[in-house]
Structures are given as structure tokens and as C-alpha cells.
N, C-alpha and C positions, 0 to 999 in steps of 0.2 A: 895692599896685602900684606901677608905676615913674611917679614923678612927672618931669613934662616941665621942670618950673622945676629939678629937682634935677640933670636930664641937662645942663642949659644950665649951671648952676652947674661942675659937673665938666667941661664943654667950657671954659670961661672961661681957666683958665690955660695951655691947648693951643693957644688961637686965633692968636696971633702968629705961631709956628712953624708953625703949620697954613697961615696964609697966604703966608709965604715959600715954603713946598713948593708950595704951589699956585700962585704966580706963576711960578717956576722950572719946574714942569710945562707950564705954559701956555705959556710963552714957547718952550720946545725944541719941543712942538708945531707951533706956527704957523711955527718955522722949516723943521724937517725935513719935515714932511707936510702943512703949509698945514691943520691942522686945527684948529677953533675950539673951544676947551675949554668955552665955555662951553654949544656945543652939547651936547657930548658929557654934562655935567652935569646937564642939562636931563632928556634921554633917560634917562640913568641913574636920576634923581629918579622918574621914571614908571613904573619898572619895579618887580614884586612877584613874590614866589615864595611859593606856598603851604606850610605847616607841618602835616606830619601829626598826627593825633590819636595815633597810636601811638608817635610818635617821642618824645615829650614824656616818657615813662618810661624806667627803665633797659631796656636790650635785654640780649640773653642769647643762650645758645646750647644746642643738646641735653643739654650737658653741666652748665650750671650759670647762674645768674642773681645780680647780687650789687646788689641796690637801693640807691640813693642817698641816701633818704630825701625826704621832701616832695613825692613826686610826686602827679600829681592823681588823687583820686580817682574824680572825676566827668568828664562832659563839658564841664559849666560850669569848672571849675577846670582844664580842659585849655584851654579859652578864655582863661581869666586868663593862663596861661603864654603865650599866643601874644601876647596884647594886651601884656605885658613885653618878650617878645623884640622885637615891632615898634618899643616905645618907645625901645630901644636901637638897631635896624638901620633902621628906616624903610622897609623895605622885606618887611615879613612881613604882609601886609594881608587874610588867609585862611587858613583852616583846612579839611583836608580830612579826613571821617570815615569810619569803618569801619563797617559793620552786620554781625554784632550787637555789637561793640565797642562801639560808641556807638550807643544805640536809645532818644532820649528819650521818656520817656511823655507829654511836651507839647512838640511840635517848635514850635510857635508861641512858645511862653514862651521857648522857649532860640533861637530867633531873635532876640526881642526882647533877651534877654539880650546876645547878640552885637552883634547893630545897636548897641546903647547902648555896648559897648565899643570899636566900631568896626572888628569883626571881621567880614567876610563868609564865607561857605559857598564852597569849592573843590568839584572832583569828587567825587562821593560813591563810595565802594569796597563792591563785594558781596562775600561770602566763603561759598565753595562749597568750600575746602579744609578744613573742617572740619564735624563734625555741630555743630549748634545748634538750639536749641528751635522757632526760627522755620522750619525746614526738614525736621528730622526725625520730626516728627510722632509722638512718643513711640515713637521706636525702630523705627518701620515703614518708615522710608527712610534710605539713608546713602550717604554721599558716598565711603566707602573706596575704592570701585572706579571712582571719576570722579563729576562732575555732568554737565555738557551733552554728556560722549561716552559716559555709561553707556549699558551694552545696554538696562537698565530703563525703559520710559519714565516710571514713575512717580516715578522719581527725577529724570530729566531733566525733567519737568514740576514737580519743587519746586524745582530750578535755575532755572527760569524764571521761577517764581513769587517766589521771594527777590530776583530782581534788579527785578523789576516793583516789589515792595514797597520797593526800596533807592530807586526812583525816585519812587515816590511820596511817601516821606519826604524826599526830598531837594526835591521840590516845594515841600514846606511849608515847607522851610529856607530857600529862595531857591536853592538850587544849579540848576545847568543842565548838568551832564555826568554821566554813569556811565563809570567805570573797570571793565572786565571783566578781572580777571587769573585764570586757569585753572590746577588743579591737575593737570588732567586728563593723564592718559598710563599708562604703563605700568612696571614693575619687572622685568618678566622677558620675554624673547624670547618670541613664540607668544601672550603673556597675551591680547591682543585683536587684531582686526582693523585696521591703522593706518589703512586708508582709510577703513572704517565709522565710526571714530572721530572723523576730521575732519569728514567728511560730517554725522555727529550735531550735533557743535559748530557750525558753519555754520548748519545748520537751526535750532539753538535761537538763537543769536545774532541771526539774520534776525527771529525772533519776538518776542526783546528789543527789538531796533531799531523795530520797528513799534508798542510801548507807548511810545516816547519820545516826551515833547510836541513842540509847536512849540519853536524855539528852543534845543532840545537837543541835546548831541553822546553820543557814544558813543565811547570808547577800548578797541581790543584791545591786550591788553600780552603781550608773548614773554619767553619765558624759556627758557633751553637745558636745564635741569635742576631738580630738586628740587620737589617729593618724589618726584617719578617719576625714577627714576635709568637706565632704559632706552631709554624714548622719552617725549617730552613733544608733545601735541597742535601747540600753538602755542610751536614751540622756536626759532624765529627771527623776523626782518623781512619776508621772502618768506610764511612761513607767515600771518603777522600782517595781511600785504596781503590775502594772498587772504580770510581770515576777514572785514576789515572791508569788501570789496569783496562779498561774498556779502551780509553784513548788511545794507548799503544807505546811501545819502548822506550819512546823518547819522555814519557810523562813520568814523574814522581811527584812526592808529596811536600809540601811545605808547611812546617810546624810555625804558626805564629804563637809564642808562648802565651798570649792575652786570649786566644781563641778556645777557650777549654772552660767547662763547667767548674763549679767550685770543687777543689780537692781533687781533681783529676791528676792523676800519676803522669806527668808531662815526661818522666824519664824511661818511664816503661813505653808508652807511646814512641819514642826515638828509638828505643832498642827493636821493637817489633818492626817498625819502617826498616829499619838499617838491615835487620834479619833477611827480609825480602827483597832489598835492594833498591827499594822505593822511597828512600829518603832524600830528599830534594834540596832543601834548605831551611832557612830559619827567619822569622822575624823576631828579633829581641825586643821584649819591653817587661813590665811588670804591672800586676794588677790586683788588688782588693778584692773586687767584688764582679767584674764581668768582661771588660774589654781592655783592650790593648792601649793602656793610658798613660801609665808612669814611668819613669826613670829606670832602666835596665838593674835590677838587683837591690832596688832602694827596699823591696818588701820580702822578698824570699831569696836571699842570696844563697843560702843553701840549696834550693831547689836549684838554682841555676848552676851551681857546683856541681851536682848531681847528674843534669843534663850534660855538660862537658864530659863528667865521667864516663857516660855513655858513647858519648863521641869519639874520645880518645880511645877507649874498647875497640870501637867498629872502625878506625883509622889504624890500628895496629902502631899507638904510640902518637899518635897527632891526630887534629881534627880531618876528615875526609875533605875531599873538595867539594864542597858544596856551596850554595848561595847564601851569604850570610850578611844580614842588613838589620841596622836599627828601624824600627816603627812604631813611634809614640805621639801623643798628642800633649805638645808644648804649650800648656794652657796659661802656667804662670811663670815658669822660669824663661831666662833668655835661652832660644832655641840650641844656639851653639853651646851654651853652658851645660845644657841638659844632654846633647851629645856628646860633650869631652866626658861628661860623668859616667855616660853609657859605655861609651867605649872602654872606659878605665874599669868597669863593673866585668865586662866582657872579659876583658883581658887578665883579671885578677882570677875569676873563675876556672879560666883556661889555664894559669900556671898552678894553680891549686891540685885543679886533675891532672897535671904532669907529673906532681912531685909525689903522687899516692904510692905507696910501697906496694905493687901489684901483686907482688911474688906472696908478700904475707897475707894479703887480700885472698888471693885464689886459694891459698893453704887453709884459710879460715871458712871459707865458703866450702870447701871440699871436706872440712871436718864438722860441718855444721855448728859453727861457733860464732853465733852472731853480736856477742859482746866482743869479740876481737875484730869482728868485721867493722863494727861500728867504730872501735879505738882508731883503728886503720885511717877509715874515710876520714872521722874527727880530726886527727892529728894533721892529717894535708889541709882539711878547710882551715884549720886554727892557725895553720902557720904563715906569718906574715910575708908573702910572696910579692908587696909593693915594690922593694927593691928591684926584683927581676922585672916586673914590669917597667918599671921607669929605666931602667938599663935597657932594656928593648927599645924603650920609645926614644931614649938619647941617641942610639945609635943608627936611628932612623932620622936623626934630625930633629926629634920633636924636643917637647920642655920636658925636663925634670918635675915640674908642677905646672900642668898646663892651664887648669881653671886659672892660678894666680897669674899666669902668664898672660892669659887671654885678657884679663882686666887690668893688667898693666900696659899692655899694647893698645887698649883704649879700642878695640877693632868697632864694636857697636856703637861708642859715638861717631866714629870716622862716615860709620855707615848712614847714620842718622844724616849727618852732614851731608853727605852725598846724595843719598836717595830719598831724605826727607823722613820727618817725623810720623806719618800717616799713611805710609804705603801699607798695602796689604798685598801678601803674597799669592801669586796666583795659584787656584786651585783649593783656597781654602775659603 
């Protein structure tokens, strides 16, 4: 594991330059936007974004996969990797499990193992997009033609029971939320009745919602396509909202940044869902064409900033208490390096949103002054907030330069020596 004292040693030669950069940024903020850097740093230090268990191994496509070596072979080893990630970033305090990819035989022991390492369990994720032993019942039930939308009541019942099982497992682990992403849809026109599918899904989600314990939440996650290429039951934020409303008061919508058609105005989607009190959480990533593929903020950092502007606005000065998680496919990079970069991008966007001169922005909006509004937003976006993020990370015991520290500590090489060069993470 990564030792905090060793991280502090790596920080030591960087401290003098960091302090100068921090003072420069703080002074500029106080002059230009009347923002106190200390408040921004404290707000950033309190933020955490979960790491998904499936992102700790190398990703792949339908055409191939190239494992990096040292991938986690068990859920415990996935927790170990999140501990290492958090030791460097100071902002990844939880892990999100996916069942049956993560299905511990002794949940209480796994919970104790995670708690001892300072890792909590974020939202649980069910899986009805592939047949698995917990749902197929020796081949008598199959999700080939959908799960909750399936015309076969036996298949729908199996999907509901799988989600209930995931909830019960989550209770034993200390989780308090369930994310339901459905693959249900059609590949061919006329294959199924579109309205009938939607109504069956709404009914199934309502039954799952009624099995949620007190204090639990359920998130409906939309996606325009894949694996269904003609129609998807929950294809956009409007459908997701309708399903959440049909499910019940504990249900809200999860926004995956890659689950939108090209040129979608995601920040407006965030605004609408927050307005009606049904914004539940985020899966952070970036994409060029269609799905959640790439490092967060690597393609459209300005869009990420605008999304955080909406979050800070809806949270009255800080992001609201939602479920935040990174969800990416790490096909070429070391997964932990990719997660380090994504966490950094998320915190940078958050910091930029915190330094927006909101008084001037509101006045520009009231005066119908789009030029001034643009100046205000871009001034914040172009502010070098990296010293603020680094200071928040340092105060949480993390590294001033986390990617460099990760490589200096040779964590991947140690895991290859321990786990082997040809290991493949479960669920991938």
C-alpha cells in the first residue's frame, strides 16, 4: 500500500514552489473576483468522487482487450487499489460495486476490510444486461430480449429479484443507494411495442423502489443506445425522469456524461433535473462520439466546468449532496493513472465553478448582456486553480503531483509482482 509518510516525502521538494503558486492564485482571486481562496480550498477538500470497481482493470472493446498486468483479482484487491488512489488524491473515499461482478461470499467481512482501509461503499449497481447465475436459473430465464421490459413475466420477475438481492447485499455492506441501468430496447423496427416496454419497466422499477430500505435512494440511468441499436427504453433524461417519477419519491436520475447524443446540452439537463428535485448523481467521463470512454475533461473541459457551474448554483455555493462517480473505459492507460487524471479534472472544474463572480454574472443576465456573461464565465474557466486543488489534496494527505508520485512509488510494478502479469480483473 501507499504510505502517507512516503507521499509527504515526495511533496517536500515541491512545497516552496507550491506555496508561491498558491499565494499568487489567492491574491489574484481576491483582487478580481473577491473570492477567498481559503474557503475554496476547504470546500474542495470535503469533496469525494467514488471509483467504480470495474474501472480498476483494463477496459476493452468488442474487438480486443490488452491487460496491463497486476489487475485486481478479487473485490478486496479492488478496494486496495482504491485505497492507493485515495492516498494520492485525497478525494476518492468510496468504491461502487457491480453485482455479480462483485458478489462477496461474506459481505460483513468485506465491509470490515474496507472500513479498516478507510474505504466506504458507494451506490450498488445491478446487472441485467447479461445472463448470470443469480438470474438465469439454469438457462430457464434469459435477458436476451430485455429484463424489466421483457414480454415474459418470469424474466421480469427475475430482474426484480436480482435488484432486490443487490439492495440486500448493499445493506450488509453499508451502501445506501442502487443504480439501475437497463439495456432494454430493440434492435429492429417492430420487434416490440415501444409503449408496452416502457410501461413494463415503469412497473418493475416501482416494485424495486418499494423494496428500498429507509434512507436509501434509487437512480435511473439513461443511455441513447447500446446494446440496443434501434430503440432504448430509457434513452434520454426525459424518459429517465418519467421512470423516476413513476418509481416513487426515493428515485432520481443519474446523469452519465457519455450517455447523450452528440451536441447535447448536458448542463441544461442538469439544470432541469435539479429544478424538479430529481437530480441524483453523476458518472463522470468524456467522449468524442458516443459513450463513456475517455478521461474526464480530456475532450470538453469547458462543458465540465459549465456542468459544475449548474451544480454550484443548485447547491447554493457548493455542489449538492449527490452520488458522484468516475465511469470510464481504460483501454490504453494504467487504470489508476487514468483515475488520478479524472479526479484532478473534476476538482479543477469544481474549483473553477467556485471562483465565478456570481454577482456580476447575475447582473449581466438581468441586463441581457451576453458579452459580459461570457467574460465572467471565461475569466473563471481561465483562472489557474491548480494550486487550490493541490493544496486541498495536500491537506487531505495526498500528493502535490499525484501522477508523478504514483510512478515514483512504483505501485503498478509492485502489484504485478504480487498479482501476476496476466491477471484479468473480474467483470471485464
